[in-house]
C-alpha positions in Angstrom: 0.0 0.0 0.0 1.2 3.5 -0.8 1.4 6.1 2.0 -1.1 8.9 2.0 -0.1 11.8 -0.2 1.0 15.1 1.2 -1.4 18.0 1.1 -0.8 19.8 -2.2 -1.9 23.0 -0.6 0.9 22.8 1.9 -1.4 22.3 4.9 -4.1 24.7 4.2 -6.5 25.6 7.0 -6.7 22.0 8.3 -6.7 21.2 12.0 -4.6 18.2 13.2 -6.6 15.6 15.2 -4.5 13.9 17.9 -5.2 10.2 17.8 -5.7 10.1 21.6 -8.8 12.4 21.1 -10.7 9.6 19.3 -12.1 6.4 20.6 -10.8 3.3 18.8 -14.3 3.0 17.2 -14.2 6.6 15.9 -10.7 6.2 14.6 -11.6 3.0 12.7 -14.7 4.7 11.2 -12.7 7.7 10.0 -10.0 5.5 8.5 -12.5 3.1 6.9 -14.3 6.1 5.3 -10.9 7.4 4.1 -9.8 4.1 2.5 -13.2 3.5 0.8 -13.5 7.0 -0.7 -11.8 5.9 -3.9 -14.1 2.9 -4.4 -12.1 0.3 -2.5 -14.0 -2.9 -2.1 -15.2 -3.5 1.5 -13.3 -6.8 1.4 -10.1 -4.9 1.0 -11.1 -2.1 3.4 -10.2 -4.0 6.5 -6.7 -4.7 5.3 -6.1 -1.2 4.1 -7.6 0.3 7.3 -5.1 -1.7 9.4 -2.2 -0.4 7.2 -3.4 3.2 7.6 -3.9 2.9 11.3 -0.3 1.5 11.6 1.0 4.5 9.7 -1.0 6.9 12.0 0.2 5.1 15.2 3.8 5.1 14.0 3.7 8.8 13.3 4.3 8.4 9.5 0.9 9.8 8.8 -1.4 12.3 10.5 -5.1 12.8 10.7 -6.4 16.3 9.8 -9.9 17.9 9.7 -10.7 20.3 7.0 -13.3 22.8 8.3 -14.1 24.0 4.8 -15.1 20.6 3.4 -15.9 19.2 6.8 -13.9 16.1 6.0 -11.1 14.2 7.6 -8.0 13.5 5.6 -4.9 11.4 6.3 -1.7 13.0 5.2 2.0 11.9 5.2 3.7 13.3 8.3 6.4 15.9 7.5 
């Protein structure tokens, strides 16, 4: 799996979301929504979600909230 892409806008007006501010269930729901945005089959979503959660927990990716679009995105950590 490829790592999440960096924000082409250079960070924009997003707000970082510390992982410890989310319950495990909420984190899983956000990550599942993120990995299925591009049409990923649900059978692959669990595997991809685990990979993305590992990236988040290792600090190689970050969770951001975009108040303009009201969506969460996962970006490569600087």
